[in-house]
N, C-alpha and C positions, 0 to 999 in steps of 0.2 A: 465477382472474379472477373477480371478482364481476359483470361485465359493465357496471357503472355507468360507468366512464371508458373502456371499450374498450381499456384499456391490460393488458400483463401482464410478468410476469418474462420475460426472455430473456437465454440464456447468450451473452454476446458473445465471449468468449475462454476457454479451455482450454488448459492447457500440454500439450504431447505427450510430454515426458520430464522427468526430474529435473534440478533446477538445479545448479549450481556449487556446490562446498563452500568455504566460506569461512572462513577463519583468518587474522585480521591486525587491526591497530588503527587502520587506516584504511578509512573508509567504500569499500566496493566492491559492484559490481552481481551480485545473485544471479541476474539474468535476461538470459544472454547468448544470442544465436541459435545458438551452438555447444551449447549445454547445454538449454535449454527449448524450443528452436525459435522461430518468429517472436515478436515484441515484441508485448503487446496494443497496439492502436490506437485511438482513440476518432476518428472521422473527422470532417473538418471538417463543421460544421453538425448534429453528433450531439446538441448541445443547441440546439435551434430557437428562434428569435424568435417565439414565439406566445403568446397568453394565459396557457399552463400553463409557459410557457419556465421561468420563475422557481420551483422546486420539482422539477424534473426530477433525478433522482438515478440513480447507479451504485452497486451494491453490491461490494465488493472483498473476496475471501476468500484470504488465503496461508495456507498450513500447511506444517511441516516439521518436522525434527529438530535439537536442539543438543546439544553435549556442553560440559560446562565443566571446569575444573581447581581449584585451589585460590583462595582469594581474599580478598574476596567479589567475583566478577566481575561485570561490567555488560555490558549490550549494547541495542542500537537496531536496529529494523527499521523500515523506511520504504519508502512507496510514493510515488514522484516522479512529475509530469506534466512533460514536455518537449515542444517543437516539434522537436527534433532527436532521432532513432532513436538508441538504445544509448548513451545519455548517463545520468550520476547528477548532473546539475548543475541541473535544474529545481527548482521548489519542492517541499515535502512536501505531499502532497495527504491522506495517512493515516500517522501513523506515531507511534512511541513515542520518549521522548527517547534519548540514549545511555547514560543513567545507570538504565535498569530493573535492579534487582538480580536475579539469578539465583541458583539453587540452587547451592551447592559441590560439585564432584566428582561428576558427573552423566554418563551415557554415553547418546546418543541419546533424550533426552525431546521429548516432543511440544509444539508452540507453534503458535498461531493467531493471526492478524491477522486481524479481520473489522471491517468498517465500511462506512458509508454517506459517499458523497461528493453534496452537494447543491448547485444552483446557487443561490446567495442573490441576486445580481444579473447580469442577462444583459445586455451590452452588446455594442457593436462593438469591434472589435480587442481590445486589452489592456484593457478597460474591465469584464469579467465579474469576480465574486467567487463563489467556490466554499467550502463549509463541511465538512470532513470529520469524523466522530466515530465512534468505534469502540473496540474493545477488543483488548489482545492475552491471551492466556490460555495456560496451560500447565504442565506439572511442571517446565519450565526454569527458570521465575520463582520468585523466593522467596516466602514467605508473604506475602498472601494468593492468590498465583499468578494475578494480573490486574493489569494497568496500562491505565490510559487511553491511546488513541491517537487523534490528532486531526490536522487540518490546521493546518500552521504548527507544529506541536508544542507549541504552549500556547493556553490559553482566549483568545479565543472560538473557536479552531479554524478562523479563517477564511483564507484565501490570496486576496489583491486581485491584480489587473493579470493575470488568467489571459487568455491569447487564446483563446475556444473556436472562432474562426471559421476556424480552421486545426486539422491534426491534432495530437493530442495523444497521445505515445508514453508509455506506462506502465512502468516499472521498478520492481522491488524490491531494495531494497540493505540492507546490514546494516553494525553497526559494532561493534567490543567493546573490553573494556579490557584484554584480554589475548590475544596472539596464540596461546595453546595453546587457545583456544576454538574451536568450530567450529559452523557454522551450515549449514545445507542446506535449500532451498526444494524441497519434493516437488510441491507443488500449487499452482497461480494460477488462480483464476476470476475473471471481471468478469461482472456482470449488469447489464443495463438493466432498472430495476425500475418505469418510469413514461415 
């Protein structure tokens, strides 16, 4: 902390156990209460209507391992926000497309999804807009071993009509082109950065 703004990075969430092992071609949650423990929640009013409200941000860091078969297989890892707990139907706040190419025939390769979600417009009810931007890296990905991860999964990486006046439940989900591929979430951390 520089002391200039009086803000600091604060860990808002850290999982207590390893997530579920996913193997399938339909998007599924890696963050279930039965595996990682309670789901990350941004409480109502976390992003406050104040002069510094626009520009407030969180950092999301998800890490795990993945195994692939012959292919070329593809996968996608997404962080979704929702007003309902334990669902993966909300908009993608940070994520890769489902066509990220992976390394063929690899076992327990490291992956990491790291990005910042920033408030672009702060409004009442569903009038807020957020922007997620980051990257997914790791040996599970094909060369150059990195893909862009963003809000809405496409440039300009924004998600409109988000209601930040009520709690937002964050979930990590995955999808793969082959049911023979497996993805496991090992670590999930959420930080308030200002």
